[in-house]
A tleap script that builds the chain and sets N, CA, C and O, in Angstrom:
source leaprc.protein.ff14SB
mol = sequence {
  NMET ALA LEU PRO VAL ARG LYS ASN ARG VAL
  PRO PRO PRO PRO LEU CYS PRO LEU THR LEU
  CYS MET ALA LEU LEU ARG GLY ALA TRP ALA
  PRO ASN VAL ILE TRP SER LEU SER GLY GLN
  PRO ARG ARG PHE GLY GLU LEU ARG VAL ASP
  ILE PRO GLN ILE SER ALA ARG VAL LEU SER
  ALA ARG LEU ARG GLU LEU GLU ALA LYS GLY
  VAL VAL THR ARG ARG VAL MET PRO THR SER
  PRO PRO SER VAL GLU TYR GLU LEU THR PRO
  LEU GLY GLN GLU LEU VAL PRO ALA LEU ARG
  ALA ILE ALA GLU VAL GLY GLY LYS LEU ASN
  ALA ARG GLY PRO HIE ALA VAL PRO GLY PRO
  GLY ALA ARG PRO ARG ARG ARG ALA ALA ALA
  PRO ALA ARG SER HIE VAL CALA
}
set mol.1.N position { 19.858 40.018 10.036 }
set mol.1.CA position { 20.057 39.000 10.572 }
set mol.1.C position { 19.268 38.007 11.183 }
set mol.1.O position { 18.497 38.276 12.104 }
set mol.2.N position { 19.444 36.661 10.638 }
set mol.2.CA position { 18.524 35.557 11.321 }
set mol.2.C position { 18.392 35.327 12.830 }
set mol.2.O position { 19.208 35.665 13.687 }
set mol.3.N position { 17.191 34.676 13.016 }
set mol.3.CA position { 17.347 34.697 14.733 }
set mol.3.C position { 17.541 33.374 14.963 }
set mol.3.O position { 17.023 32.677 14.091 }
set mol.4.N position { 18.180 32.688 15.948 }
set mol.4.CA position { 18.710 31.314 15.965 }
set mol.4.C position { 17.173 30.406 16.480 }
set mol.4.O position { 16.211 30.834 17.117 }
set mol.5.N position { 17.397 29.202 15.983 }
set mol.5.CA position { 16.301 28.544 16.340 }
set mol.5.C position { 16.574 27.834 17.947 }
set mol.5.O position { 17.627 27.457 18.462 }
set mol.6.N position { 15.605 27.833 18.308 }
set mol.6.CA position { 15.786 27.593 19.847 }
set mol.6.C position { 15.061 26.099 19.919 }
set mol.6.O position { 14.033 25.761 19.331 }
set mol.7.N position { 15.823 25.365 20.737 }
set mol.7.CA position { 15.230 23.837 20.934 }
set mol.7.C position { 14.055 23.626 21.699 }
set mol.7.O position { 14.024 24.128 22.822 }
set mol.8.N position { 13.009 22.923 21.261 }
set mol.8.CA position { 11.948 22.854 21.744 }
set mol.8.C position { 12.096 21.802 22.881 }
set mol.8.O position { 12.687 20.736 22.704 }
set mol.9.N position { 11.491 22.187 24.126 }
set mol.9.CA position { 11.600 21.511 25.208 }
set mol.9.C position { 10.335 20.725 25.636 }
set mol.9.O position { 10.112 20.218 26.735 }
set mol.10.N position { 9.628 20.734 24.631 }
set mol.10.CA position { 8.233 19.890 24.784 }
set mol.10.C position { 8.706 18.726 24.056 }
set mol.10.O position { 9.269 18.876 22.971 }
set mol.11.N position { 8.494 17.392 24.647 }
set mol.11.CA position { 8.629 16.340 23.604 }
set mol.11.C position { 7.325 16.093 22.608 }
set mol.11.O position { 6.132 16.224 22.883 }
set mol.12.N position { 7.891 15.727 21.465 }
set mol.12.CA position { 6.789 15.452 20.327 }
set mol.12.C position { 5.713 14.837 20.637 }
set mol.12.O position { 5.918 13.940 21.454 }
set mol.13.N position { 4.375 14.983 20.236 }
set mol.13.CA position { 3.308 13.991 20.396 }
set mol.13.C position { 3.393 12.254 19.957 }
set mol.13.O position { 3.848 11.956 18.852 }
set mol.14.N position { 3.185 11.782 20.377 }
set mol.14.CA position { 3.174 9.992 19.760 }
set mol.14.C position { 2.497 9.975 18.572 }
set mol.14.O position { 1.492 10.682 18.500 }
set mol.15.N position { 2.839 9.294 17.582 }
set mol.15.CA position { 2.496 9.339 16.533 }
set mol.15.C position { 1.288 8.533 16.260 }
set mol.15.O position { 1.084 7.462 16.831 }
set mol.16.N position { 0.318 9.156 15.201 }
set mol.16.CA position { -1.123 8.712 15.336 }
set mol.16.C position { -1.159 7.314 14.733 }
set mol.16.O position { -0.565 6.936 13.723 }
set mol.17.N position { -1.984 6.595 15.554 }
set mol.17.CA position { -2.382 5.273 15.388 }
set mol.17.C position { -2.468 4.880 13.644 }
set mol.17.O position { -1.907 3.922 13.111 }
set mol.18.N position { -3.203 5.760 13.067 }
set mol.18.CA position { -3.598 5.762 11.685 }
set mol.18.C position { -2.281 5.668 11.002 }
set mol.18.O position { -1.876 4.662 10.420 }
set mol.19.N position { -1.564 6.936 11.134 }
set mol.19.CA position { -0.451 6.943 10.372 }
set mol.19.C position { 0.853 5.610 10.393 }
set mol.19.O position { 1.686 5.336 9.529 }
set mol.20.N position { 0.647 5.102 11.477 }
set mol.20.CA position { 1.679 4.103 11.853 }
set mol.20.C position { 1.005 2.896 10.945 }
set mol.20.O position { 1.705 2.315 10.116 }
set mol.21.N position { -0.098 2.617 11.098 }
set mol.21.CA position { -1.261 1.733 10.366 }
set mol.21.C position { -0.749 1.699 8.806 }
set mol.21.O position { -0.242 0.706 8.285 }
set mol.22.N position { -0.959 2.894 8.184 }
set mol.22.CA position { -0.906 3.486 6.887 }
set mol.22.C position { 0.541 3.062 6.460 }
set mol.22.O position { 0.858 2.533 5.395 }
set mol.23.N position { 1.287 3.374 7.425 }
set mol.23.CA position { 2.655 3.250 7.063 }
set mol.23.C position { 3.213 1.604 6.761 }
set mol.23.O position { 4.346 1.452 6.305 }
set mol.24.N position { 2.535 0.682 6.984 }
set mol.24.CA position { 2.730 -0.738 7.063 }
set mol.24.C position { 2.207 -0.935 5.595 }
set mol.24.O position { 2.778 -1.788 4.915 }
set mol.25.N position { 1.094 -0.168 5.007 }
set mol.25.CA position { 0.757 -0.519 3.959 }
set mol.25.C position { 0.892 0.373 2.789 }
set mol.25.O position { 0.247 0.294 1.744 }
set mol.26.N position { 1.899 1.313 3.119 }
set mol.26.CA position { 2.789 2.274 2.101 }
set mol.26.C position { 3.560 1.242 1.038 }
set mol.26.O position { 3.817 0.051 1.217 }
set mol.27.N position { 3.798 1.936 0.071 }
set mol.27.CA position { 4.277 0.961 -0.956 }
set mol.27.C position { 3.498 0.456 -2.034 }
set mol.27.O position { 2.500 -0.223 -1.789 }
set mol.28.N position { 3.885 0.744 -3.339 }
set mol.28.CA position { 2.991 -0.360 -4.445 }
set mol.28.C position { 3.009 -1.424 -4.169 }
set mol.28.O position { 4.100 -1.954 -3.959 }
set mol.29.N position { 2.001 -2.046 -4.077 }
set mol.29.CA position { 1.762 -3.683 -3.759 }
set mol.29.C position { 1.645 -4.106 -2.869 }
set mol.29.O position { 1.223 -5.261 -2.906 }
set mol.30.N position { 1.888 -3.578 -1.665 }
set mol.30.CA position { 1.889 -4.208 -0.066 }
set mol.30.C position { 0.377 -4.501 0.109 }
set mol.30.O position { 0.109 -5.514 0.755 }
set mol.31.N position { -0.571 -3.819 -0.337 }
set mol.31.CA position { -1.848 -4.482 0.285 }
set mol.31.C position { -2.096 -5.688 -0.683 }
set mol.31.O position { -3.006 -6.444 -0.342 }
set mol.32.N position { -1.439 -5.974 -1.816 }
set mol.32.CA position { -1.801 -6.823 -2.714 }
set mol.32.C position { -0.902 -7.919 -1.998 }
set mol.32.O position { -1.531 -8.899 -1.599 }
set mol.33.N position { 0.450 -7.914 -1.774 }
set mol.33.CA position { 1.222 -8.728 -1.089 }
set mol.33.C position { 0.358 -9.443 0.113 }
set mol.33.O position { 0.091 -10.642 0.032 }
set mol.34.N position { -0.082 -8.612 1.283 }
set mol.34.CA position { -0.931 -9.026 2.348 }
set mol.34.C position { -1.832 -9.665 1.700 }
set mol.34.O position { -1.556 -10.858 1.833 }
set mol.35.N position { -2.693 -9.557 1.114 }
set mol.35.CA position { -3.598 -10.248 0.779 }
set mol.35.C position { -3.606 -11.731 0.139 }
set mol.35.O position { -4.341 -12.663 0.465 }
set mol.36.N position { -2.441 -11.711 -1.013 }
set mol.36.CA position { -2.082 -12.996 -1.567 }
set mol.36.C position { -1.639 -14.102 -0.233 }
set mol.36.O position { -1.784 -15.322 -0.295 }
set mol.37.N position { -1.074 -13.349 0.955 }
set mol.37.CA position { -0.302 -14.056 1.940 }
set mol.37.C position { -1.456 -14.514 3.125 }
set mol.37.O position { -1.231 -15.171 4.142 }
set mol.38.N position { -2.887 -13.900 2.614 }
set mol.38.CA position { -3.797 -14.082 3.895 }
set mol.38.C position { -4.460 -15.502 4.303 }
set mol.38.O position { -4.910 -15.864 5.390 }
set mol.39.N position { -4.368 -16.199 3.038 }
set mol.39.CA position { -4.867 -17.563 3.054 }
set mol.39.C position { -3.822 -18.558 3.390 }
set mol.39.O position { -4.041 -19.576 4.047 }
set mol.40.N position { -2.701 -18.216 2.915 }
set mol.40.CA position { -1.735 -19.658 3.628 }
set mol.40.C position { -0.380 -19.141 3.056 }
set mol.40.O position { -0.228 -18.226 2.247 }
set mol.41.N position { 0.480 -19.841 3.585 }
set mol.41.CA position { 2.185 -19.199 3.146 }
set mol.41.C position { 2.055 -19.310 2.082 }
set mol.41.O position { 1.106 -19.954 1.632 }
set mol.42.N position { 3.047 -18.666 1.231 }
set mol.42.CA position { 3.245 -18.761 -0.352 }
set mol.42.C position { 4.944 -18.399 -0.588 }
set mol.42.O position { 5.674 -17.597 -0.006 }
set mol.43.N position { 5.208 -19.365 -1.702 }
set mol.43.CA position { 6.622 -19.034 -2.368 }
set mol.43.C position { 6.775 -18.102 -3.019 }
set mol.43.O position { 5.677 -17.771 -3.466 }
set mol.44.N position { 7.532 -17.464 -3.341 }
set mol.44.CA position { 8.001 -16.264 -4.192 }
set mol.44.C position { 7.268 -16.365 -5.649 }
set mol.44.O position { 6.629 -15.402 -6.071 }
set mol.45.N position { 7.387 -17.542 -6.376 }
set mol.45.CA position { 6.832 -17.808 -7.341 }
set mol.45.C position { 5.417 -17.983 -7.581 }
set mol.45.O position { 5.030 -17.685 -8.711 }
set mol.46.N position { 4.433 -18.473 -6.617 }
set mol.46.CA position { 3.230 -18.480 -6.168 }
set mol.46.C position { 2.983 -16.896 -6.143 }
set mol.46.O position { 2.213 -16.364 -6.944 }
set mol.47.N position { 3.620 -16.249 -5.263 }
set mol.47.CA position { 2.782 -14.567 -5.432 }
set mol.47.C position { 3.172 -14.091 -6.471 }
set mol.47.O position { 2.883 -12.901 -6.596 }
set mol.48.N position { 3.995 -14.759 -7.693 }
set mol.48.CA position { 4.145 -13.917 -8.898 }
set mol.48.C position { 2.719 -14.334 -9.946 }
set mol.48.O position { 2.252 -13.711 -10.900 }
set mol.49.N position { 2.314 -15.563 -9.352 }
set mol.49.CA position { 1.133 -15.742 -10.117 }
set mol.49.C position { 0.154 -15.309 -9.723 }
set mol.49.O position { -0.726 -15.033 -10.537 }
set mol.50.N position { -0.032 -15.111 -8.459 }
set mol.50.CA position { -1.108 -14.368 -7.774 }
set mol.50.C position { -1.131 -13.043 -8.114 }
set mol.50.O position { -2.307 -12.715 -8.268 }
set mol.51.N position { -0.244 -11.953 -8.339 }
set mol.51.CA position { -0.150 -10.672 -8.767 }
set mol.51.C position { 0.577 -10.920 -10.077 }
set mol.51.O position { 1.803 -10.889 -9.967 }
set mol.52.N position { 0.089 -11.163 -11.316 }
set mol.52.CA position { 1.002 -10.965 -12.425 }
set mol.52.C position { 1.385 -9.542 -12.674 }
set mol.52.O position { 2.508 -9.335 -13.133 }
set mol.53.N position { 0.765 -8.758 -12.482 }
set mol.53.CA position { 1.292 -7.288 -12.842 }
set mol.53.C position { 2.681 -6.912 -12.146 }
set mol.53.O position { 3.386 -6.021 -12.620 }
set mol.54.N position { 3.012 -7.562 -11.104 }
set mol.54.CA position { 4.126 -6.948 -10.242 }
set mol.54.C position { 5.181 -7.885 -10.866 }
set mol.54.O position { 5.088 -9.058 -11.227 }
set mol.55.N position { 6.555 -6.725 -10.888 }
set mol.55.CA position { 7.477 -7.355 -11.235 }
set mol.55.C position { 8.312 -7.912 -10.271 }
set mol.55.O position { 8.326 -7.490 -9.115 }
set mol.56.N position { 9.233 -9.125 -10.788 }
set mol.56.CA position { 10.053 -9.510 -9.549 }
set mol.56.C position { 10.910 -8.795 -8.410 }
set mol.56.O position { 11.093 -9.097 -7.230 }
set mol.57.N position { 11.347 -7.789 -9.154 }
set mol.57.CA position { 12.106 -6.842 -8.386 }
set mol.57.C position { 11.316 -6.478 -7.468 }
set mol.57.O position { 11.556 -6.735 -6.288 }
set mol.58.N position { 10.082 -5.719 -7.921 }
set mol.58.CA position { 9.428 -4.853 -6.760 }
set mol.58.C position { 8.563 -5.981 -5.703 }
set mol.58.O position { 8.089 -5.525 -4.662 }
set mol.59.N position { 8.440 -7.030 -5.935 }
set mol.59.CA position { 7.668 -8.100 -5.155 }
set mol.59.C position { 8.825 -8.399 -4.117 }
set mol.59.O position { 8.529 -8.356 -2.923 }
set mol.60.N position { 9.963 -8.662 -4.444 }
set mol.60.CA position { 11.398 -8.797 -3.806 }
set mol.60.C position { 11.621 -7.538 -2.721 }
set mol.60.O position { 12.118 -7.802 -1.626 }
set mol.61.N position { 11.299 -6.376 -3.001 }
set mol.61.CA position { 11.455 -5.221 -2.231 }
set mol.61.C position { 10.068 -5.177 -1.379 }
set mol.61.O position { 10.118 -4.796 -0.210 }
set mol.62.N position { 8.971 -5.523 -1.897 }
set mol.62.CA position { 7.729 -5.419 -0.809 }
set mol.62.C position { 7.967 -6.697 0.391 }
set mol.62.O position { 7.336 -6.714 1.448 }
set mol.63.N position { 8.661 -7.403 0.129 }
set mol.63.CA position { 8.595 -8.851 0.667 }
set mol.63.C position { 9.497 -8.168 1.750 }
set mol.63.O position { 8.956 -8.054 2.850 }
set mol.64.N position { 10.822 -7.675 1.631 }
set mol.64.CA position { 11.773 -7.299 2.325 }
set mol.64.C position { 11.213 -6.022 3.433 }
set mol.64.O position { 11.406 -6.042 4.649 }
set mol.65.N position { 10.677 -5.226 2.876 }
set mol.65.CA position { 9.803 -4.125 3.378 }
set mol.65.C position { 9.240 -4.688 4.681 }
set mol.65.O position { 9.757 -4.505 5.783 }
set mol.66.N position { 8.238 -5.322 4.471 }
set mol.66.CA position { 7.227 -6.128 5.058 }
set mol.66.C position { 7.348 -7.185 5.968 }
set mol.66.O position { 6.448 -7.504 6.744 }
set mol.67.N position { 8.865 -7.949 5.864 }
set mol.67.CA position { 9.347 -8.490 6.700 }
set mol.67.C position { 10.123 -7.630 7.918 }
set mol.67.O position { 9.955 -7.786 9.127 }
set mol.68.N position { 10.813 -6.900 7.406 }
set mol.68.CA position { 11.450 -5.543 8.277 }
set mol.68.C position { 10.492 -4.982 8.938 }
set mol.68.O position { 10.911 -4.539 10.007 }
set mol.69.N position { 9.220 -4.781 8.744 }
set mol.69.CA position { 8.304 -4.004 9.372 }
set mol.69.C position { 7.565 -5.065 10.467 }
set mol.69.O position { 6.795 -4.660 11.338 }
set mol.70.N position { 7.969 -6.670 10.259 }
set mol.70.CA position { 7.336 -7.417 11.160 }
set mol.70.C position { 5.938 -8.152 10.828 }
set mol.70.O position { 5.485 -9.101 11.468 }
set mol.71.N position { 5.276 -7.476 9.596 }
set mol.71.CA position { 4.294 -7.919 8.882 }
set mol.71.C position { 4.367 -9.336 8.012 }
set mol.71.O position { 3.312 -9.895 7.713 }
set mol.72.N position { 5.464 -9.816 7.675 }
set mol.72.CA position { 5.763 -10.819 7.069 }
set mol.72.C position { 7.059 -11.677 7.590 }
set mol.72.O position { 8.124 -11.072 7.710 }
set mol.73.N position { 6.994 -13.035 7.894 }
set mol.73.CA position { 8.123 -13.808 7.930 }
set mol.73.C position { 8.584 -14.859 6.734 }
set mol.73.O position { 7.884 -15.478 5.933 }
set mol.74.N position { 9.912 -14.833 6.897 }
set mol.74.CA position { 10.453 -15.553 5.656 }
set mol.74.C position { 11.042 -16.879 6.123 }
set mol.74.O position { 11.805 -16.941 7.087 }
set mol.75.N position { 10.755 -17.678 5.583 }
set mol.75.CA position { 11.420 -19.342 6.161 }
set mol.75.C position { 11.907 -19.962 4.935 }
set mol.75.O position { 11.330 -20.037 3.850 }
set mol.76.N position { 13.182 -20.442 5.306 }
set mol.76.CA position { 13.773 -20.949 4.059 }
set mol.76.C position { 13.390 -22.654 4.306 }
set mol.76.O position { 13.604 -23.110 5.430 }
set mol.77.N position { 12.910 -23.427 3.392 }
set mol.77.CA position { 12.569 -24.582 3.577 }
set mol.77.C position { 13.825 -25.522 3.222 }
set mol.77.O position { 14.665 -25.277 2.356 }
set mol.78.N position { 13.783 -26.694 4.099 }
set mol.78.CA position { 15.064 -27.328 3.868 }
set mol.78.C position { 14.755 -28.393 2.784 }
set mol.78.O position { 14.548 -29.586 3.006 }
set mol.79.N position { 14.755 -27.736 1.499 }
set mol.79.CA position { 14.682 -28.804 0.159 }
set mol.79.C position { 15.843 -28.546 -0.439 }
set mol.79.O position { 16.698 -27.738 -0.077 }
set mol.80.N position { 15.852 -29.386 -1.537 }
set mol.80.CA position { 16.973 -29.542 -2.449 }
set mol.80.C position { 16.153 -29.255 -4.011 }
set mol.80.O position { 15.413 -30.100 -4.514 }
set mol.81.N position { 16.417 -28.040 -4.581 }
set mol.81.CA position { 17.046 -26.419 -4.138 }
set mol.81.C position { 16.119 -26.176 -3.090 }
set mol.81.O position { 14.996 -26.675 -3.025 }
set mol.82.N position { 16.751 -25.199 -2.071 }
set mol.82.CA position { 16.010 -24.762 -0.962 }
set mol.82.C position { 14.878 -23.539 -2.109 }
set mol.82.O position { 14.960 -23.030 -3.227 }
set mol.83.N position { 14.019 -23.553 -1.087 }
set mol.83.CA position { 13.050 -22.762 -1.339 }
set mol.83.C position { 12.591 -21.844 -0.405 }
set mol.83.O position { 12.808 -22.229 0.744 }
set mol.84.N position { 11.903 -20.514 -0.503 }
set mol.84.CA position { 11.638 -20.021 0.540 }
set mol.84.C position { 9.989 -19.810 0.711 }
set mol.84.O position { 9.278 -19.843 -0.293 }
set mol.85.N position { 9.533 -19.634 1.773 }
set mol.85.CA position { 7.838 -19.416 2.035 }
set mol.85.C position { 7.813 -18.209 2.607 }
set mol.85.O position { 8.743 -17.895 3.350 }
set mol.86.N position { 6.801 -17.365 2.378 }
set mol.86.CA position { 6.458 -16.194 3.160 }
set mol.86.C position { 5.290 -16.033 3.765 }
set mol.86.O position { 4.424 -16.135 2.896 }
set mol.87.N position { 4.758 -15.810 4.926 }
set mol.87.CA position { 3.762 -15.930 5.717 }
set mol.87.C position { 3.925 -14.898 6.618 }
set mol.87.O position { 4.977 -14.417 7.041 }
set mol.88.N position { 2.261 -14.470 6.987 }
set mol.88.CA position { 1.755 -13.323 7.811 }
set mol.88.C position { 2.273 -13.402 9.019 }
set mol.88.O position { 2.539 -14.534 9.422 }
set mol.89.N position { 2.451 -12.652 9.590 }
set mol.89.CA position { 2.731 -12.481 11.136 }
set mol.89.C position { 1.184 -12.368 11.982 }
set mol.89.O position { 0.033 -12.189 11.584 }
set mol.90.N position { 1.580 -12.498 12.858 }
set mol.90.CA position { 0.293 -12.275 13.794 }
set mol.90.C position { -0.383 -10.757 13.332 }
set mol.90.O position { -1.580 -10.525 13.168 }
set mol.91.N position { 0.723 -9.839 13.181 }
set mol.91.CA position { 0.376 -8.483 13.423 }
set mol.91.C position { -0.054 -8.339 11.855 }
set mol.91.O position { -0.984 -7.568 11.619 }
set mol.92.N position { 0.525 -8.988 10.829 }
set mol.92.CA position { 0.125 -9.225 9.575 }
set mol.92.C position { -1.500 -9.603 9.227 }
set mol.92.O position { -2.340 -9.056 8.512 }
set mol.93.N position { -1.517 -10.686 10.002 }
set mol.93.CA position { -3.064 -11.103 10.033 }
set mol.93.C position { -4.413 -10.116 10.591 }
set mol.93.O position { -5.614 -10.184 10.329 }
set mol.94.N position { -3.721 -9.297 11.367 }
set mol.94.CA position { -4.351 -8.201 12.025 }
set mol.94.C position { -5.009 -7.408 11.174 }
set mol.94.O position { -6.161 -7.055 11.427 }
set mol.95.N position { -4.204 -6.929 9.772 }
set mol.95.CA position { -4.276 -5.968 8.678 }
set mol.95.C position { -5.641 -7.033 7.618 }
set mol.95.O position { -6.497 -6.560 6.870 }
set mol.96.N position { -5.474 -8.022 7.831 }
set mol.96.CA position { -6.781 -8.574 6.890 }
set mol.96.C position { -7.862 -8.254 6.887 }
set mol.96.O position { -8.458 -7.980 5.845 }
set mol.97.N position { -8.519 -8.197 8.340 }
set mol.97.CA position { -10.115 -7.735 7.854 }
set mol.97.C position { -9.957 -6.271 7.716 }
set mol.97.O position { -11.141 -5.961 7.585 }
set mol.98.N position { -9.232 -5.048 7.651 }
set mol.98.CA position { -8.962 -4.168 7.189 }
set mol.98.C position { -8.928 -3.711 5.576 }
set mol.98.O position { -9.489 -2.756 5.038 }
set mol.99.N position { -8.034 -4.782 4.984 }
set mol.99.CA position { -8.077 -4.937 3.595 }
set mol.99.C position { -9.478 -5.357 2.999 }
set mol.99.O position { -10.095 -4.744 2.127 }
set mol.100.N position { -9.981 -6.884 3.837 }
set mol.100.CA position { -11.138 -7.066 3.448 }
set mol.100.C position { -12.310 -5.859 3.199 }
set mol.100.O position { -12.914 -5.771 2.130 }
set mol.101.N position { -12.516 -5.040 4.226 }
set mol.101.CA position { -13.201 -4.022 4.344 }
set mol.101.C position { -13.084 -2.940 3.287 }
set mol.101.O position { -14.048 -2.348 2.802 }
set mol.102.N position { -11.680 -2.719 2.946 }
set mol.102.CA position { -11.299 -2.032 1.964 }
set mol.102.C position { -11.818 -2.617 0.610 }
set mol.102.O position { -12.435 -1.969 -0.235 }
set mol.103.N position { -11.552 -3.647 0.546 }
set mol.103.CA position { -12.103 -4.441 -0.804 }
set mol.103.C position { -13.733 -4.532 -1.077 }
set mol.103.O position { -14.237 -4.585 -2.198 }
set mol.104.N position { -14.298 -4.539 -0.092 }
set mol.104.CA position { -15.605 -4.610 -0.192 }
set mol.104.C position { -16.093 -3.068 -0.550 }
set mol.104.O position { -17.038 -2.917 -1.324 }
set mol.105.N position { -15.290 -1.707 0.151 }
set mol.105.CA position { -15.900 -0.744 -0.737 }
set mol.105.C position { -15.861 -0.713 -1.780 }
set mol.105.O position { -16.769 -0.393 -2.547 }
set mol.106.N position { -14.236 -1.214 -2.156 }
set mol.106.CA position { -13.935 -1.085 -3.783 }
set mol.106.C position { -15.029 -1.777 -4.783 }
set mol.106.O position { -15.285 -1.387 -5.923 }
set mol.107.N position { -15.559 -2.775 -4.174 }
set mol.107.CA position { -16.344 -3.399 -4.819 }
set mol.107.C position { -17.900 -2.587 -5.446 }
set mol.107.O position { -18.336 -2.576 -6.597 }
set mol.108.N position { -18.478 -1.948 -4.167 }
set mol.108.CA position { -19.443 -1.184 -4.397 }
set mol.108.C position { -19.050 0.044 -5.164 }
set mol.108.O position { -20.004 0.690 -5.598 }
set mol.109.N position { -17.635 0.590 -5.470 }
set mol.109.CA position { -17.450 1.778 -6.003 }
set mol.109.C position { -17.741 1.018 -7.400 }
set mol.109.O position { -18.685 1.506 -8.020 }
set mol.110.N position { -17.077 -0.136 -8.039 }
set mol.110.CA position { -17.117 -0.736 -9.031 }
set mol.110.C position { -18.294 -0.771 -9.578 }
set mol.110.O position { -18.515 -0.466 -10.750 }
set mol.111.N position { -19.423 -1.278 -8.477 }
set mol.111.CA position { -20.557 -1.382 -9.006 }
set mol.111.C position { -21.148 -0.180 -9.231 }
set mol.111.O position { -21.686 -0.261 -10.335 }
set mol.112.N position { -21.313 0.802 -8.797 }
set mol.112.CA position { -21.480 2.285 -9.114 }
set mol.112.C position { -21.283 2.572 -11.026 }
set mol.112.O position { -22.032 3.156 -11.810 }
set mol.113.N position { -20.054 1.923 -11.230 }
set mol.113.CA position { -19.572 2.064 -12.731 }
set mol.113.C position { -18.406 2.868 -12.981 }
set mol.113.O position { -17.978 3.741 -12.226 }
set mol.114.N position { -17.913 2.518 -14.092 }
set mol.114.CA position { -16.568 3.062 -14.080 }
set mol.114.C position { -15.897 4.593 -13.940 }
set mol.114.O position { -14.714 4.934 -13.945 }
set mol.115.N position { -16.904 5.233 -13.837 }
set mol.115.CA position { -16.859 6.951 -13.565 }
set mol.115.C position { -16.940 7.072 -12.010 }
set mol.115.O position { -16.993 8.196 -11.510 }
set mol.116.N position { -16.949 6.142 -11.360 }
set mol.116.CA position { -16.882 6.204 -9.793 }
set mol.116.C position { -15.855 6.691 -9.159 }
set mol.116.O position { -16.002 7.321 -8.112 }
set mol.117.N position { -14.837 6.499 -9.630 }
set mol.117.CA position { -13.529 6.677 -9.154 }
set mol.117.C position { -12.431 6.746 -10.332 }
set mol.117.O position { -12.238 5.863 -11.168 }
set mol.118.N position { -11.833 7.825 -10.239 }
set mol.118.CA position { -10.757 7.692 -11.543 }
set mol.118.C position { -9.802 6.307 -11.282 }
set mol.118.O position { -9.893 5.647 -10.248 }
set mol.119.N position { -8.903 5.991 -12.356 }
set mol.119.CA position { -8.442 4.849 -12.449 }
set mol.119.C position { -7.087 5.432 -12.153 }
set mol.119.O position { -6.951 6.633 -11.923 }
set mol.120.N position { -5.863 4.394 -12.159 }
set mol.120.CA position { -4.851 4.752 -11.693 }
set mol.120.C position { -4.351 5.664 -12.978 }
set mol.120.O position { -4.882 5.523 -14.079 }
set mol.121.N position { -3.343 6.559 -12.756 }
set mol.121.CA position { -2.976 7.631 -13.541 }
set mol.121.C position { -3.900 8.449 -14.196 }
set mol.121.O position { -3.725 8.798 -15.363 }
set mol.122.N position { -4.982 8.819 -13.455 }
set mol.122.CA position { -5.872 9.623 -14.316 }
set mol.122.C position { -5.726 10.958 -13.747 }
set mol.122.O position { -5.424 11.362 -12.624 }
set mol.123.N position { -5.963 11.402 -14.607 }
set mol.123.CA position { -5.677 13.120 -13.939 }
set mol.123.C position { -6.966 13.845 -13.684 }
set mol.123.O position { -8.088 13.618 -14.135 }
set mol.124.N position { -6.636 14.565 -13.037 }
set mol.124.CA position { -8.133 15.395 -12.481 }
set mol.124.C position { -8.438 16.443 -13.474 }
set mol.124.O position { -7.676 17.013 -14.255 }
set mol.125.N position { -9.839 16.596 -13.269 }
set mol.125.CA position { -10.516 16.980 -14.698 }
set mol.125.C position { -10.410 18.626 -14.367 }
set mol.125.O position { -10.852 19.063 -13.305 }
set mol.126.N position { -9.762 19.533 -15.408 }
set mol.126.CA position { -9.801 21.079 -15.257 }
set mol.126.C position { -11.027 21.434 -15.562 }
set mol.126.O position { -11.827 20.800 -16.251 }
set mol.127.N position { -11.192 22.576 -14.982 }
set mol.127.CA position { -12.531 23.261 -15.470 }
set mol.127.C position { -12.324 24.043 -16.758 }
set mol.127.O position { -11.374 24.803 -16.945 }
set mol.128.N position { -13.309 23.786 -17.642 }
set mol.128.CA position { -13.010 24.589 -18.582 }
set mol.128.C position { -12.846 26.227 -18.472 }
set mol.128.O position { -13.489 26.959 -17.720 }
set mol.129.N position { -11.982 26.557 -19.266 }
set mol.129.CA position { -11.907 28.151 -19.140 }
set mol.129.C position { -12.803 29.092 -19.317 }
set mol.129.O position { -13.207 29.046 -20.479 }
set mol.130.N position { -13.256 29.845 -18.764 }
set mol.130.CA position { -14.528 30.795 -18.651 }
set mol.130.C position { -13.932 31.461 -20.264 }
set mol.130.O position { -12.754 31.566 -20.604 }
set mol.131.N position { -15.093 31.821 -21.020 }
set mol.131.CA position { -14.907 32.860 -22.077 }
set mol.131.C position { -14.564 33.926 -21.951 }
set mol.131.O position { -15.149 34.673 -21.166 }
set mol.132.N position { -13.452 34.353 -22.723 }
set mol.132.CA position { -12.714 35.586 -22.948 }
set mol.132.C position { -13.837 36.741 -22.661 }
set mol.132.O position { -14.847 36.319 -23.223 }
set mol.133.N position { -14.117 37.917 -22.091 }
set mol.133.CA position { -15.163 38.812 -21.995 }
set mol.133.C position { -14.441 40.200 -22.869 }
set mol.133.O position { -13.366 40.763 -22.662 }
set mol.134.N position { -15.259 40.410 -23.667 }
set mol.134.CA position { -14.405 41.669 -24.300 }
set mol.134.C position { -15.037 43.116 -23.453 }
set mol.134.O position { -16.140 43.190 -22.911 }
set mol.135.N position { -14.392 43.782 -23.498 }
set mol.135.CA position { -14.747 44.722 -22.773 }
set mol.135.C position { -14.703 45.944 -23.727 }
set mol.135.O position { -13.679 46.531 -24.075 }
set mol.136.N position { -15.779 46.188 -24.037 }
set mol.136.CA position { -16.369 46.987 -25.097 }
set mol.136.C position { -17.236 48.312 -24.494 }
set mol.136.O position { -18.363 48.256 -24.003 }
set mol.137.N position { -16.523 49.335 -24.641 }
set mol.137.CA position { -16.970 50.473 -24.228 }
set mol.137.C position { -18.199 51.266 -25.021 }
set mol.137.O position { -18.605 52.350 -24.603 }
savepdb mol mol.pdb
quit
């Protein structure tokens, strides 16, 4: 018979600040979107030009996520037809120096050559199997 699970009377520790910050950057393309918005507000179509590999569906999802997290604001412009601009919030602006530092390290890794860091989708190398030993008596 299984023992009953007892309730913990100690409150959980606060979340790690690094974990909270990395949660803001989680998701494919989120750092790229933040980087593209770091210079000035951008419209959706401009972001598609800035990040040509991203699909419209994924870009829309990332913008919604970043808006919900308080990193990006969405402003509907009173034009005909209406257009929308996205801009970093003060919290989003605070992420830019961290992304800049990461980009600098990436540049150094890139200068070391293509084999310094495995590319996206690269599989870790497996060790070569040791030759079979024959047990000859």
